[in-house]
Backbone as numpy.savetxt, mean C-alpha at the origin, in Angstrom:
# Nx Ny Nz CAx CAy CAz Cx Cy Cz
-13.13 21.49 -10.19 -12.10 21.41 -9.18 -10.83 22.04 -9.76
-10.24 22.97 -9.02 -9.05 23.62 -9.53 -7.78 22.90 -9.06
-6.65 23.35 -9.54 -5.36 22.72 -9.26 -5.03 22.72 -7.77
-5.35 23.80 -7.08 -5.05 23.90 -5.65 -5.85 22.86 -4.85
-7.11 22.70 -5.17 -7.94 21.70 -4.49 -7.44 20.29 -4.79
-7.05 20.03 -6.02 -6.54 18.73 -6.40 -5.24 18.41 -5.66
-4.35 19.38 -5.55 -3.10 19.19 -4.80 -3.38 18.88 -3.34
-4.34 19.58 -2.74 -4.70 19.34 -1.34 -5.20 17.91 -1.16
-6.06 17.46 -2.05 -6.59 16.10 -1.95 -5.50 15.06 -2.17
-4.59 15.30 -3.10 -3.49 14.36 -3.36 -2.58 14.24 -2.15
-2.38 15.33 -1.41 -1.53 15.29 -0.22 -2.18 14.48 0.89
-3.49 14.36 0.90 -4.20 13.63 1.95 -4.23 12.12 1.70
-3.92 11.69 0.48 -4.03 10.27 0.13 -3.17 9.37 1.02
-1.89 9.67 1.27 -1.10 8.76 2.12 -1.69 8.60 3.52
-2.16 9.67 4.11 -2.75 9.60 5.44 -4.05 8.80 5.44
-4.88 9.00 4.43 -6.12 8.24 4.31 -5.84 6.75 4.08
-4.84 6.46 3.25 -4.49 5.07 2.98 -3.97 4.38 4.24
-3.16 5.09 5.02 -2.63 4.53 6.26 -3.76 4.24 7.24
-4.69 5.16 7.37 -5.84 4.95 8.26 -6.69 3.78 7.80
-6.91 3.66 6.50 -7.72 2.55 5.98 -7.01 1.22 6.20
-5.70 1.19 6.01 -4.94 -0.03 6.22 -5.03 -0.46 7.69
-4.81 0.47 8.60 -4.86 0.13 10.03 -6.24 -0.34 10.45
-7.26 0.29 9.92 -8.63 -0.14 10.25 -8.89 -1.56 9.75
-8.45 -1.87 8.53 -8.65 -3.21 7.98 -7.84 -4.24 8.77
-6.61 -3.91 9.12 -5.73 -4.82 9.87 -6.35 -5.17 11.22
-6.67 -4.15 12.00 -7.22 -4.40 13.34 -8.65 -4.93 13.27
-9.40 -4.53 12.26 -10.75 -5.04 12.08 -10.75 -6.53 11.79
-9.80 -6.98 10.96 -9.69 -8.41 10.64 -9.36 -9.20 11.90
-8.41 -8.72 12.68 -8.04 -9.42 13.92 -9.21 -9.43 14.91
-9.91 -8.32 15.03 -11.05 -8.23 15.96 -12.18 -9.15 15.54
-12.31 -9.41 14.24 -13.37 -10.28 13.73 -12.98 -11.76 13.78
-11.77 -12.04 14.27 -11.35 -13.42 14.41 -10.56 -13.97 13.24
-10.14 -13.11 12.32 -9.36 -13.54 11.17 -7.87 -13.33 11.43
-7.03 -14.03 10.69 -5.58 -13.84 10.75 -5.17 -12.85 9.67
-4.01 -12.25 9.86 -3.44 -11.33 8.86 -2.01 -11.75 8.57
-1.51 -11.41 7.40 -0.13 -11.67 7.04 0.69 -10.40 7.17
1.92 -10.56 7.60 2.79 -9.42 7.84 4.23 -9.85 7.63
5.08 -8.93 7.21 6.50 -9.25 7.12 7.20 -8.78 8.38
8.12 -9.59 8.84 9.01 -9.24 9.95 10.42 -9.53 9.46
11.12 -8.47 9.10 12.43 -8.67 8.49 12.26 -9.34 7.14
12.87 -10.51 6.99 12.75 -11.26 5.74 11.79 -12.43 5.86
10.95 -12.41 6.88 10.00 -13.50 7.11 8.56 -13.03 6.89
7.77 -13.87 6.23 6.34 -13.64 6.12 5.70 -14.45 7.23
4.96 -13.78 8.11 4.35 -14.47 9.24 2.84 -14.22 9.25
2.12 -15.18 9.79 0.68 -15.05 9.95 0.43 -14.67 11.41
-0.29 -13.57 11.60 -0.63 -13.11 12.94 -2.06 -13.57 13.22
-2.24 -14.29 14.31 -3.55 -14.81 14.67 -4.22 -13.85 15.65
-5.54 -13.93 15.78 -6.26 -13.02 16.68 -5.78 -13.09 18.14
-5.24 -14.25 18.55 -4.74 -14.35 19.93 -3.30 -13.87 20.04
-2.79 -13.20 19.01 -1.46 -12.60 18.90 -0.33 -13.61 18.74
-0.63 -14.88 18.50 0.42 -15.83 18.19 0.81 -15.66 16.73
2.02 -16.09 16.40 2.55 -15.93 15.05 2.95 -17.28 14.49
2.72 -17.45 13.18 3.12 -18.66 12.47 4.00 -18.25 11.29
5.21 -18.82 11.23 6.11 -18.56 10.11 5.51 -19.17 8.84
5.47 -18.38 7.75 4.95 -18.87 6.48 6.11 -19.17 5.52
6.96 -18.17 5.25 8.11 -18.38 4.37 9.04 -17.18 4.42
10.22 -17.38 3.87 11.18 -16.29 3.69 10.76 -15.47 2.47
10.96 -14.17 2.53 10.66 -13.30 1.40 11.95 -12.57 1.00
12.06 -12.16 -0.25 13.27 -11.43 -0.66 13.36 -10.09 0.07
14.58 -9.57 0.22 14.72 -8.28 0.90 14.01 -7.16 0.14
13.65 -6.13 0.87 12.96 -4.98 0.27 13.87 -4.26 -0.71
13.24 -3.65 -1.70 13.96 -2.84 -2.67 13.67 -1.38 -2.32
14.70 -0.61 -1.96 14.44 0.79 -1.62 13.98 1.58 -2.85
12.92 2.34 -2.68 12.38 3.17 -3.76 12.14 4.56 -3.19
12.63 5.57 -3.88 12.44 6.95 -3.43 10.98 7.34 -3.57
10.51 8.22 -2.68 9.14 8.73 -2.77 8.97 9.44 -4.12
7.87 9.15 -4.77 7.59 9.75 -6.07 8.14 8.94 -7.24
8.74 7.78 -6.94 9.28 6.91 -7.98 8.59 5.56 -7.89
8.66 4.80 -8.95 8.12 3.45 -8.95 9.19 2.51 -9.49
9.17 1.26 -9.06 10.15 0.30 -9.57 9.54 -0.62 -10.61
8.29 -0.38 -10.98 7.64 -1.15 -12.03 7.16 -0.20 -13.09
7.48 -0.25 -14.30 8.40 -1.23 -14.88 9.83 -0.91 -14.47
10.68 -1.91 -14.52 12.08 -1.72 -14.18 12.79 -1.14 -15.37
13.70 -0.23 -15.30 14.26 0.38 -14.11 13.32 1.43 -13.52
13.60 1.87 -12.28 12.72 2.87 -11.64 12.53 4.11 -12.50
11.31 4.62 -12.51 11.00 5.84 -13.24 10.31 6.82 -12.30
10.49 8.10 -12.57 9.86 9.13 -11.76 8.40 9.26 -12.16
7.53 9.26 -11.14 6.11 9.44 -11.41 5.80 10.91 -11.53
4.90 11.25 -12.37 4.44 12.62 -12.52 2.94 12.62 -12.65
2.37 13.76 -12.73 0.93 13.85 -12.90 0.58 13.29 -14.27
-0.30 12.34 -14.29 -0.70 11.69 -15.53 -1.81 12.48 -16.20
-1.83 12.44 -17.52 -2.91 13.07 -18.25 -4.18 12.25 -18.02
-5.34 12.90 -17.88 -6.56 12.13 -17.70 -6.85 11.28 -18.94
-7.36 10.09 -18.69 -7.68 9.19 -19.80 -8.96 9.62 -20.48
-9.04 9.38 -21.74 -10.26 9.66 -22.48 -11.28 8.59 -22.11
-12.48 8.99 -21.69 -13.49 8.04 -21.25 -13.86 7.05 -22.37
-13.80 7.49 -23.60 -14.16 6.61 -24.71 -13.17 5.46 -24.80
-11.90 5.72 -24.44 -10.89 4.68 -24.51 -11.16 3.57 -23.50
-11.95 3.83 -22.48 -12.23 2.84 -21.44 -13.35 1.90 -21.85
-14.09 2.22 -22.91 -15.23 1.39 -23.29 -14.79 0.12 -23.97
């Protein structure tokens, strides 16, 4: 796989992740399960009949620029990582 193909696949990841998330969210509700969601500073449970139950307050969101991460703190810019040596994973 060359660099151009890898870049193309990396650009598709956010769209694929969004589609997978939506499928899981609506699939859980359709199967009769509840899901958790934030609404402002509230964590709420959404039931299959579309009723909501307040769970707790959550801290406000921390704005993070695209391409950056806030873990570890302070925020650092993400870049292409070197591939890990397979032997190191054993």
